[in-house]
N, CA, C and O atoms as a GROMACS GRO file, in nm:
protein
  508
    1MET      N    1   1.136   1.106   0.523
    1MET     CA    2   0.992   1.106   0.506
    1MET      C    3   0.941   0.965   0.473
    1MET      O    4   0.834   0.926   0.521
    2TYR      N    5   1.014   0.890   0.393
    2TYR     CA    6   0.972   0.755   0.356
    2TYR      C    7   1.057   0.654   0.432
    2TYR      O    8   1.179   0.653   0.420
    3PRO      N    9   0.992   0.567   0.512
    3PRO     CA   10   1.069   0.472   0.593
    3PRO      C   11   1.165   0.388   0.510
    3PRO      O   12   1.128   0.333   0.405
    4ALA      N   13   1.288   0.378   0.557
    4ALA     CA   14   1.393   0.308   0.483
    4ALA      C   15   1.371   0.156   0.479
    4ALA      O   16   1.423   0.089   0.390
    5ASN      N   17   1.295   0.102   0.573
    5ASN     CA   18   1.273  -0.044   0.576
    5ASN      C   19   1.154  -0.087   0.492
    5ASN      O   20   1.117  -0.205   0.492
    6PHE      N   21   1.092   0.006   0.419
    6PHE     CA   22   0.982  -0.024   0.328
    6PHE      C   23   1.038  -0.036   0.186
    6PHE      O   24   1.147   0.015   0.157
    7ARG      N   25   0.964  -0.103   0.098
    7ARG     CA   26   0.991  -0.104  -0.045
    7ARG      C   27   0.870  -0.038  -0.112
    7ARG      O   28   0.758  -0.045  -0.060
    8TYR      N   29   0.892   0.026  -0.227
    8TYR     CA   30   0.788   0.111  -0.289
    8TYR      C   31   0.765   0.075  -0.435
    8TYR      O   32   0.853   0.021  -0.502
    9THR      N   33   0.643   0.106  -0.482
    9THR     CA   34   0.611   0.088  -0.623
    9THR      C   35   0.600   0.225  -0.689
    9THR      O   36   0.584   0.327  -0.622
   10LYS      N   37   0.608   0.226  -0.821
   10LYS     CA   38   0.588   0.350  -0.895
   10LYS      C   39   0.441   0.390  -0.897
   10LYS      O   40   0.408   0.501  -0.940
   11GLU      N   41   0.354   0.301  -0.851
   11GLU     CA   42   0.210   0.333  -0.840
   11GLU      C   43   0.178   0.385  -0.701
   11GLU      O   44   0.061   0.408  -0.670
   12HIS      N   45   0.281   0.405  -0.617
   12HIS     CA   46   0.270   0.469  -0.486
   12HIS      C   47   0.213   0.381  -0.375
   12HIS      O   48   0.143   0.429  -0.286
   13GLU      N   49   0.245   0.250  -0.382
   13GLU     CA   50   0.217   0.162  -0.269
   13GLU      C   51   0.349   0.132  -0.199
   13GLU      O   52   0.456   0.144  -0.259
   14TRP      N   53   0.340   0.093  -0.074
   14TRP     CA   54   0.458   0.048  -0.001
   14TRP      C   55   0.430  -0.089   0.058
   14TRP      O   56   0.315  -0.129   0.076
   15VAL      N   57   0.539  -0.161   0.089
   15VAL     CA   58   0.529  -0.290   0.158
   15VAL      C   59   0.645  -0.299   0.257
   15VAL      O   60   0.759  -0.267   0.226
   16ARG      N   61   0.610  -0.343   0.376
   16ARG     CA   62   0.712  -0.370   0.478
   16ARG      C   63   0.713  -0.521   0.500
   16ARG      O   64   0.614  -0.579   0.544
   17ALA      N   65   0.825  -0.584   0.468
   17ALA     CA   66   0.838  -0.728   0.485
   17ALA      C   67   0.875  -0.758   0.630
   17ALA      O   68   0.968  -0.699   0.685
   18ASP      N   69   0.800  -0.850   0.690
   18ASP     CA   70   0.826  -0.890   0.827
   18ASP      C   71   0.898  -1.025   0.827
   18ASP      O   72   0.884  -1.103   0.733
   19PRO      N   73   0.976  -1.054   0.932
   19PRO     CA   74   1.054  -1.178   0.937
   19PRO      C   75   0.970  -1.305   0.927
   19PRO      O   76   1.022  -1.410   0.889
   20ASP      N   77   0.840  -1.297   0.959
   20ASP     CA   78   0.755  -1.417   0.956
   20ASP      C   79   0.701  -1.448   0.816
   20ASP      O   80   0.617  -1.537   0.802
   21GLY      N   81   0.747  -1.375   0.714
   21GLY     CA   82   0.703  -1.403   0.577
   21GLY      C   83   0.577  -1.331   0.536
   21GLY      O   84   0.517  -1.364   0.433
   22THR      N   85   0.536  -1.233   0.615
   22THR     CA   86   0.420  -1.152   0.575
   22THR      C   87   0.469  -1.014   0.532
   22THR      O   88   0.579  -0.972   0.566
   23GLY      N   89   0.385  -0.948   0.456
   23GLY     CA   90   0.413  -0.812   0.414
   23GLY      C   91   0.295  -0.724   0.447
   23GLY      O   92   0.181  -0.757   0.415
   24THR      N   93   0.322  -0.612   0.512
   24THR     CA   94   0.218  -0.513   0.540
   24THR      C   95   0.223  -0.412   0.427
   24THR      O   96   0.330  -0.364   0.391
   25VAL      N   97   0.105  -0.380   0.371
   25VAL     CA   98   0.096  -0.297   0.251
   25VAL      C   99   0.013  -0.173   0.279
   25VAL      O  100  -0.086  -0.178   0.352
   26GLY      N  101   0.053  -0.062   0.219
   26GLY     CA  102  -0.023   0.062   0.230
   26GLY      C  103   0.003   0.151   0.111
   26GLY      O  104   0.071   0.112   0.016
   27ILE      N  105  -0.052   0.272   0.117
   27ILE     CA  106  -0.022   0.372   0.014
   27ILE      C  107   0.073   0.475   0.075
   27ILE      O  108   0.077   0.493   0.197
   28THR      N  109   0.148   0.541  -0.009
   28THR     CA  110   0.250   0.633   0.039
   28THR      C  111   0.191   0.770   0.076
   28THR      O  112   0.079   0.805   0.041
   29PHE      N  113   0.273   0.844   0.149
   29PHE     CA  114   0.239   0.982   0.184
   29PHE      C  115   0.210   1.061   0.056
   29PHE      O  116   0.115   1.139   0.050
   30HIS      N  117   0.294   1.041  -0.045
   30HIS     CA  118   0.275   1.110  -0.173
   30HIS      C  119   0.138   1.079  -0.233
   30HIS      O  120   0.069   1.169  -0.281
   31ALA      N  121   0.099   0.952  -0.229
   31ALA     CA  122  -0.030   0.912  -0.285
   31ALA      C  123  -0.146   0.981  -0.214
   31ALA      O  124  -0.234   1.037  -0.279
   32GLN      N  125  -0.145   0.978  -0.082
   32GLN     CA  126  -0.257   1.040  -0.010
   32GLN      C  127  -0.260   1.191  -0.030
   32GLN      O  128  -0.367   1.251  -0.033
   33LYS      N  129  -0.143   1.251  -0.043
   33LYS     CA  130  -0.136   1.396  -0.066
   33LYS      C  131  -0.196   1.431  -0.202
   33LYS      O  132  -0.271   1.528  -0.215
   34GLU      N  133  -0.162   1.352  -0.304
   34GLU     CA  134  -0.215   1.375  -0.438
   34GLU      C  135  -0.367   1.352  -0.445
   34GLU      O  136  -0.438   1.422  -0.516
   35LEU      N  137  -0.415   1.253  -0.370
   35LEU     CA  138  -0.558   1.222  -0.371
   35LEU      C  139  -0.642   1.328  -0.300
   35LEU      O  140  -0.754   1.357  -0.342
   36GLY      N  141  -0.588   1.385  -0.195
   36GLY     CA  142  -0.666   1.479  -0.115
   36GLY      C  143  -0.746   1.404  -0.009
   36GLY      O  144  -0.706   1.294   0.032
   37ASP      N  145  -0.855   1.461   0.035
   37ASP     CA  146  -0.934   1.402   0.144
   37ASP      C  147  -0.994   1.267   0.103
   37ASP      O  148  -1.079   1.260   0.014
   38ILE      N  149  -0.950   1.162   0.169
   38ILE     CA  150  -0.995   1.026   0.138
   38ILE      C  151  -1.126   0.998   0.211
   38ILE      O  152  -1.138   1.021   0.331
   39VAL      N  153  -1.225   0.948   0.135
   39VAL     CA  154  -1.360   0.928   0.190
   39VAL      C  155  -1.406   0.782   0.189
   39VAL      O  156  -1.504   0.749   0.254
   40TYR      N  157  -1.336   0.694   0.115
   40TYR     CA  158  -1.379   0.555   0.107
   40TYR      C  159  -1.261   0.467   0.066
   40TYR      O  160  -1.178   0.506  -0.016
   41VAL      N  161  -1.256   0.348   0.125
   41VAL     CA  162  -1.151   0.251   0.093
   41VAL      C  163  -1.218   0.117   0.063
   41VAL      O  164  -1.300   0.069   0.141
   42ASP      N  165  -1.182   0.056  -0.051
   42ASP     CA  166  -1.231  -0.076  -0.089
   42ASP      C  167  -1.113  -0.172  -0.083
   42ASP      O  168  -1.018  -0.160  -0.161
   43LEU      N  169  -1.119  -0.267   0.010
   43LEU     CA  170  -1.008  -0.359   0.032
   43LEU      C  171  -1.049  -0.502  -0.005
   43LEU      O  172  -1.167  -0.536   0.000
   44PRO      N  173  -0.950  -0.585  -0.041
   44PRO     CA  174  -0.981  -0.725  -0.075
   44PRO      C  175  -1.021  -0.802   0.051
   44PRO      O  176  -0.992  -0.761   0.163
   45LYS      N  177  -1.088  -0.912   0.031
   45LYS     CA  178  -1.130  -0.997   0.143
   45LYS      C  179  -1.014  -1.087   0.186
   45LYS      O  180  -0.938  -1.135   0.102
   46PRO      N  181  -1.000  -1.110   0.317
   46PRO     CA  182  -0.900  -1.206   0.362
   46PRO      C  183  -0.923  -1.342   0.298
   46PRO      O  184  -1.037  -1.385   0.278
   47GLY      N  185  -0.814  -1.409   0.265
   47GLY     CA  186  -0.822  -1.541   0.203
   47GLY      C  187  -0.803  -1.540   0.053
   47GLY      O  188  -0.772  -1.644  -0.006
   48ILE      N  189  -0.822  -1.423  -0.011
   48ILE     CA  190  -0.802  -1.420  -0.155
   48ILE      C  191  -0.653  -1.407  -0.187
   48ILE      O  192  -0.574  -1.362  -0.103
   49THR      N  193  -0.616  -1.446  -0.307
   49THR     CA  194  -0.478  -1.435  -0.351
   49THR      C  195  -0.466  -1.314  -0.443
   49THR      O  196  -0.548  -1.294  -0.533
   50VAL      N  197  -0.364  -1.234  -0.418
   50VAL     CA  198  -0.338  -1.117  -0.503
   50VAL      C  199  -0.207  -1.140  -0.579
   50VAL      O  200  -0.121  -1.217  -0.535
   51GLU      N  201  -0.195  -1.074  -0.692
   51GLU     CA  202  -0.077  -1.088  -0.776
   51GLU      C  203  -0.008  -0.953  -0.790
   51GLU      O  204  -0.074  -0.851  -0.813
   52ALA      N  205   0.123  -0.952  -0.775
   52ALA     CA  206   0.200  -0.828  -0.785
   52ALA      C  207   0.166  -0.754  -0.914
   52ALA      O  208   0.163  -0.813  -1.022
   53GLY      N  209   0.140  -0.624  -0.901
   53GLY     CA  210   0.110  -0.541  -1.016
   53GLY      C  211  -0.036  -0.538  -1.057
   53GLY      O  212  -0.075  -0.460  -1.144
   54LYS      N  213  -0.119  -0.622  -0.996
   54LYS     CA  214  -0.262  -0.629  -1.029
   54LYS      C  215  -0.343  -0.551  -0.924
   54LYS      O  216  -0.301  -0.536  -0.809
   55THR      N  217  -0.458  -0.501  -0.967
   55THR     CA  218  -0.546  -0.426  -0.877
   55THR      C  219  -0.594  -0.515  -0.763
   55THR      O  220  -0.634  -0.629  -0.785
   56MET      N  221  -0.590  -0.460  -0.641
   56MET     CA  222  -0.642  -0.535  -0.526
   56MET      C  223  -0.746  -0.455  -0.447
   56MET      O  224  -0.798  -0.504  -0.347
   57GLY      N  225  -0.774  -0.334  -0.491
   57GLY     CA  226  -0.872  -0.251  -0.422
   57GLY      C  227  -0.869  -0.110  -0.478
   57GLY      O  228  -0.811  -0.085  -0.584
   58SER      N  229  -0.932  -0.019  -0.406
   58SER     CA  230  -0.931   0.121  -0.450
   58SER      C  231  -0.945   0.214  -0.330
   58SER      O  232  -0.990   0.175  -0.222
   59VAL      N  233  -0.905   0.337  -0.355
   59VAL     CA  234  -0.917   0.444  -0.257
   59VAL      C  235  -0.991   0.558  -0.326
   59VAL      O  236  -0.955   0.599  -0.437
   60GLU      N  237  -1.095   0.608  -0.261
   60GLU     CA  238  -1.174   0.716  -0.319
   60GLU      C  239  -1.156   0.842  -0.235
   60GLU      O  240  -1.165   0.840  -0.112
   61SER      N  241  -1.129   0.951  -0.306
   61SER     CA  242  -1.117   1.081  -0.239
   61SER      C  243  -1.222   1.175  -0.297
   61SER      O  244  -1.298   1.138  -0.385
   62VAL      N  245  -1.224   1.296  -0.245
   62VAL     CA  246  -1.318   1.394  -0.299
   62VAL      C  247  -1.281   1.431  -0.443
   62VAL      O  248  -1.365   1.485  -0.516
   63LYS      N  249  -1.157   1.402  -0.484
   63LYS     CA  250  -1.110   1.434  -0.619
   63LYS      C  251  -1.131   1.321  -0.719
   63LYS      O  252  -1.172   1.345  -0.832
   64ALA      N  253  -1.103   1.195  -0.676
   64ALA     CA  254  -1.099   1.084  -0.772
   64ALA      C  255  -1.101   0.950  -0.702
   64ALA      O  256  -1.088   0.940  -0.580
   65VAL      N  257  -1.118   0.846  -0.783
   65VAL     CA  258  -1.102   0.708  -0.736
   65VAL      C  259  -0.971   0.656  -0.794
   65VAL      O  260  -0.945   0.671  -0.914
   66SER      N  261  -0.890   0.596  -0.710
   66SER     CA  262  -0.760   0.546  -0.754
   66SER      C  263  -0.748   0.398  -0.719
   66SER      O  264  -0.776   0.358  -0.606
   67ASP      N  265  -0.705   0.318  -0.817
   67ASP     CA  266  -0.682   0.177  -0.791
   67ASP      C  267  -0.561   0.161  -0.698
   67ASP      O  268  -0.468   0.241  -0.700
   68VAL      N  269  -0.566   0.056  -0.619
   68VAL     CA  270  -0.452   0.016  -0.536
   68VAL      C  271  -0.401  -0.115  -0.593
   68VAL      O  272  -0.477  -0.210  -0.610
   69TYR      N  273  -0.271  -0.120  -0.621
   69TYR     CA  274  -0.209  -0.237  -0.682
   69TYR      C  275  -0.129  -0.314  -0.577
   69TYR      O  276  -0.064  -0.254  -0.491
   70ALA      N  277  -0.134  -0.445  -0.585
   70ALA     CA  278  -0.055  -0.528  -0.495
   70ALA      C  279   0.092  -0.513  -0.531
   70ALA      O  280   0.130  -0.539  -0.645
   71PRO      N  281   0.177  -0.473  -0.435
   71PRO     CA  282   0.320  -0.464  -0.465
   71PRO      C  283   0.388  -0.601  -0.467
   71PRO      O  284   0.496  -0.616  -0.524
   72VAL      N  285   0.323  -0.699  -0.405
   72VAL     CA  286   0.376  -0.835  -0.397
   72VAL      C  287   0.262  -0.934  -0.414
   72VAL      O  288   0.145  -0.899  -0.397
   73SER      N  289   0.296  -1.057  -0.447
   73SER     CA  290   0.196  -1.164  -0.462
   73SER      C  291   0.182  -1.241  -0.331
   73SER      O  292   0.276  -1.253  -0.254
   74GLY      N  293   0.060  -1.292  -0.309
   74GLY     CA  294   0.038  -1.376  -0.193
   74GLY      C  295  -0.107  -1.376  -0.149
   74GLY      O  296  -0.194  -1.321  -0.216
   75GLU      N  297  -0.130  -1.438  -0.034
   75GLU     CA  298  -0.264  -1.449   0.022
   75GLU      C  299  -0.289  -1.335   0.120
   75GLU      O  300  -0.207  -1.308   0.207
   76VAL      N  301  -0.404  -1.269   0.105
   76VAL     CA  302  -0.443  -1.164   0.199
   76VAL      C  303  -0.480  -1.231   0.331
   76VAL      O  304  -0.572  -1.312   0.337
   77LEU      N  305  -0.407  -1.195   0.436
   77LEU     CA  306  -0.430  -1.252   0.569
   77LEU      C  307  -0.524  -1.166   0.652
   77LEU      O  308  -0.604  -1.216   0.730
   78GLU      N  309  -0.511  -1.035   0.634
   78GLU     CA  310  -0.585  -0.942   0.720
   78GLU      C  311  -0.603  -0.810   0.646
   78GLU      O  312  -0.517  -0.770   0.567
   79VAL      N  313  -0.714  -0.743   0.672
   79VAL     CA  314  -0.736  -0.608   0.621
   79VAL      C  315  -0.752  -0.514   0.740
   79VAL      O  316  -0.793  -0.556   0.848
   80ASN      N  317  -0.720  -0.390   0.719
   80ASN     CA  318  -0.730  -0.290   0.825
   80ASN      C  319  -0.874  -0.241   0.832
   80ASN      O  320  -0.913  -0.147   0.761
   81GLU      N  321  -0.954  -0.305   0.916
   81GLU     CA  322  -1.096  -0.273   0.929
   81GLU      C  323  -1.120  -0.130   0.977
   81GLU      O  324  -1.226  -0.073   0.951
   82THR      N  325  -1.023  -0.073   1.045
   82THR     CA  326  -1.036   0.066   1.092
   82THR      C  327  -1.063   0.161   0.975
   82THR      O  328  -1.137   0.258   0.989
   83LEU      N  329  -1.003   0.132   0.859
   83LEU     CA  330  -1.016   0.221   0.744
   83LEU      C  331  -1.156   0.217   0.682
   83LEU      O  332  -1.196   0.310   0.613
   84VAL      N  333  -1.229   0.109   0.706
   84VAL     CA  334  -1.367   0.100   0.656
   84VAL      C  335  -1.451   0.208   0.724
   84VAL      O  336  -1.532   0.275   0.660
   85GLN      N  337  -1.433   0.223   0.854
   85GLN     CA  338  -1.509   0.321   0.932
   85GLN      C  339  -1.449   0.462   0.924
   85GLN      O  340  -1.521   0.562   0.924
   86THR      N  341  -1.316   0.470   0.918
   86THR     CA  342  -1.248   0.600   0.920
   86THR      C  343  -1.141   0.606   0.811
   86THR      O  344  -1.022   0.607   0.841
   87PRO      N  345  -1.184   0.612   0.682
   87PRO     CA  346  -1.087   0.614   0.572
   87PRO      C  347  -0.994   0.734   0.575
   87PRO      O  348  -0.885   0.730   0.518
   88GLU      N  349  -1.035   0.842   0.642
   88GLU     CA  350  -0.951   0.962   0.649
   88GLU      C  351  -0.821   0.937   0.724
   88GLU      O  352  -0.729   1.019   0.718
   89ARG      N  353  -0.811   0.825   0.796
   89ARG     CA  354  -0.686   0.789   0.864
   89ARG      C  355  -0.572   0.779   0.764
   89ARG      O  356  -0.456   0.802   0.799
   90LEU      N  357  -0.604   0.744   0.638
   90LEU     CA  358  -0.500   0.736   0.535
   90LEU      C  359  -0.433   0.871   0.513
   90LEU      O  360  -0.315   0.876   0.480
   91ASN      N  361  -0.507   0.979   0.532
   91ASN     CA  362  -0.447   1.111   0.518
   91ASN      C  363  -0.361   1.146   0.640
   91ASN      O  364  -0.266   1.225   0.629
   92GLU      N  365  -0.393   1.089   0.754
   92GLU     CA  366  -0.326   1.125   0.878
   92GLU      C  367  -0.199   1.044   0.904
   92GLU      O  368  -0.102   1.098   0.957
   93ASP      N  369  -0.199   0.916   0.867
   93ASP     CA  370  -0.088   0.828   0.906
   93ASP      C  371  -0.067   0.716   0.804
   93ASP      O  372  -0.079   0.599   0.838
   94PRO      N  373  -0.036   0.752   0.678
   94PRO     CA  374  -0.030   0.651   0.572
   94PRO      C  375   0.081   0.546   0.587
   94PRO      O  376   0.071   0.438   0.529
   95HIS      N  377   0.185   0.577   0.663
   95HIS     CA  378   0.298   0.484   0.673
   95HIS      C  379   0.298   0.401   0.801
   95HIS      O  380   0.393   0.327   0.828
   96ASP      N  381   0.192   0.412   0.882
   96ASP     CA  382   0.192   0.337   1.006
   96ASP      C  383   0.056   0.275   1.033
   96ASP      O  384   0.026   0.166   0.984
   97SER      N  385  -0.027   0.342   1.110
   97SER     CA  386  -0.154   0.281   1.152
   97SER      C  387  -0.256   0.267   1.039
   97SER      O  388  -0.352   0.191   1.053
   98ALA      N  389  -0.236   0.337   0.928
   98ALA     CA  390  -0.332   0.330   0.817
   98ALA      C  391  -0.285   0.234   0.707
   98ALA      O  392  -0.306   0.260   0.588
   99TRP      N  393  -0.222   0.124   0.747
   99TRP     CA  394  -0.187   0.020   0.649
   99TRP      C  395  -0.317  -0.036   0.591
   99TRP      O  396  -0.423  -0.024   0.652
  100LEU      N  397  -0.308  -0.098   0.473
  100LEU     CA  398  -0.428  -0.150   0.407
  100LEU      C  399  -0.449  -0.299   0.433
  100LEU      O  400  -0.554  -0.339   0.484
  101VAL      N  401  -0.349  -0.381   0.398
  101VAL     CA  402  -0.362  -0.527   0.411
  101VAL      C  403  -0.232  -0.589   0.457
  101VAL      O  404  -0.125  -0.529   0.446
  102LYS      N  405  -0.244  -0.711   0.509
  102LYS     CA  406  -0.127  -0.794   0.539
  102LYS      C  407  -0.136  -0.916   0.448
  102LYS      O  408  -0.241  -0.980   0.438
  103ILE      N  409  -0.025  -0.946   0.382
  103ILE     CA  410  -0.019  -1.052   0.281
  103ILE      C  411   0.087  -1.153   0.319
  103ILE      O  412   0.198  -1.116   0.358
  104ARG      N  413   0.054  -1.282   0.307
  104ARG     CA  414   0.156  -1.387   0.321
  104ARG      C  415   0.229  -1.392   0.187
  104ARG      O  416   0.170  -1.428   0.085
  105LEU      N  417   0.355  -1.357   0.187
  105LEU     CA  418   0.432  -1.347   0.063
  105LEU      C  419   0.451  -1.484  -0.001
  105LEU      O  420   0.504  -1.576   0.061
  106SER      N  421   0.408  -1.498  -0.126
  106SER     CA  422   0.429  -1.624  -0.198
  106SER      C  423   0.557  -1.621  -0.281
  106SER      O  424   0.609  -1.725  -0.320
  107ALA      N  425   0.609  -1.502  -0.307
  107ALA     CA  426   0.733  -1.487  -0.386
  107ALA      C  427   0.815  -1.372  -0.327
  107ALA      O  428   0.819  -1.263  -0.385
  108PRO      N  429   0.881  -1.396  -0.214
  108PRO     CA  430   0.956  -1.289  -0.147
  108PRO      C  431   1.058  -1.218  -0.235
  108PRO      O  432   1.093  -1.102  -0.209
  109LYS      N  433   1.107  -1.286  -0.339
  109LYS     CA  434   1.205  -1.223  -0.429
  109LYS      C  435   1.147  -1.102  -0.503
  109LYS      O  436   1.221  -1.017  -0.552
  110GLU      N  437   1.012  -1.094  -0.510
  110GLU     CA  438   0.949  -0.977  -0.574
  110GLU      C  439   0.989  -0.847  -0.504
  110GLU      O  440   0.991  -0.741  -0.567
  111LEU      N  441   1.020  -0.854  -0.378
  111LEU     CA  442   1.061  -0.735  -0.303
  111LEU      C  443   1.183  -0.668  -0.366
  111LEU      O  444   1.197  -0.546  -0.362
  112GLU      N  445   1.271  -0.750  -0.424
  112GLU     CA  446   1.394  -0.698  -0.484
  112GLU      C  447   1.365  -0.611  -0.607
  112GLU      O  448   1.449  -0.531  -0.646
  113GLN      N  449   1.247  -0.627  -0.666
  113GLN     CA  450   1.210  -0.550  -0.785
  113GLN      C  451   1.154  -0.412  -0.751
  113GLN      O  452   1.138  -0.327  -0.838
  114LEU      N  453   1.125  -0.391  -0.623
  114LEU     CA  454   1.062  -0.265  -0.580
  114LEU      C  455   1.167  -0.160  -0.547
  114LEU      O  456   1.285  -0.190  -0.530
  115LEU      N  457   1.122  -0.036  -0.539
  115LEU     CA  458   1.212   0.077  -0.514
  115LEU      C  459   1.250   0.088  -0.367
  115LEU      O  460   1.169   0.060  -0.278
  116SER      N  461   1.373   0.129  -0.342
  116SER     CA  462   1.415   0.162  -0.205
  116SER      C  463   1.353   0.297  -0.169
  116SER      O  464   1.300   0.367  -0.256
  117ALA      N  465   1.359   0.334  -0.043
  117ALA     CA  466   1.305   0.464   0.001
  117ALA      C  467   1.375   0.578  -0.074
  117ALA      O  468   1.310   0.673  -0.117
  118GLU      N  469   1.505   0.568  -0.088
  118GLU     CA  470   1.582   0.672  -0.158
  118GLU      C  471   1.540   0.681  -0.305
  118GLU      O  472   1.520   0.791  -0.358
  119ASP      N  473   1.527   0.566  -0.370
  119ASP     CA  474   1.486   0.565  -0.511
  119ASP      C  475   1.343   0.618  -0.527
  119ASP      O  476   1.314   0.690  -0.623
  120TYR      N  477   1.255   0.584  -0.433
  120TYR     CA  478   1.117   0.632  -0.441
  120TYR      C  479   1.113   0.783  -0.422
  120TYR      O  480   1.041   0.853  -0.494
  121GLN      N  481   1.189   0.833  -0.327
  121GLN     CA  482   1.194   0.977  -0.302
  121GLN      C  483   1.241   1.050  -0.429
  121GLN      O  484   1.186   1.154  -0.465
  122THR      N  485   1.341   0.996  -0.496
  122THR     CA  486   1.389   1.055  -0.623
  122THR      C  487   1.279   1.049  -0.728
  122THR      O  488   1.256   1.145  -0.802
  123TYR      N  489   1.210   0.935  -0.735
  123TYR     CA  490   1.101   0.915  -0.833
  123TYR      C  491   0.989   1.019  -0.814
  123TYR      O  492   0.947   1.082  -0.910
  124VAL      N  493   0.941   1.036  -0.691
  124VAL     CA  494   0.831   1.130  -0.670
  124VAL      C  495   0.877   1.275  -0.684
  124VAL      O  496   0.799   1.363  -0.719
  125GLY      N  497   1.005   1.298  -0.657
  125GLY     CA  498   1.060   1.431  -0.678
  125GLY      C  499   1.064   1.469  -0.825
  125GLY      O  500   1.060   1.587  -0.859
  126ALA      N  501   1.073   1.368  -0.911
  126ALA     CA  502   1.080   1.390  -1.055
  126ALA      C  503   0.941   1.403  -1.119
  126ALA      O  504   0.930   1.447  -1.233
  127GLU      N  505   0.836   1.365  -1.046
  127GLU     CA  506   0.699   1.372  -1.102
  127GLU      C  507   0.653   1.515  -1.118
  127GLU      O  508   0.541   1.539  -1.164
   0.00000   0.00000   0.00000
């Protein structure tokens, strides 16, 4: 269920590190399931710097508003503009086309601190 090539946070974000030094970031299937129907996404602007563990945006559902935390530090290169118009895509495809941002990794070693897919699956199973 959770892609093995992703790394995960306990706050339910994922990051896929690409060979070019960028990381694609999103929220997990578990997160979107817990939130319910997503109606709004607030994403950071390209060019800003985010810090691992700090808030970088939010996702609003019919149930609640949830902060989105940067799993890694770096410069936001791109945001998924599709989600501004169709935030419900997060409910449909959270691990692929409904990514949130692409970040130029400033500290790639931070990836080592994140959970593997297996560890994340165990973590959410324990919640």
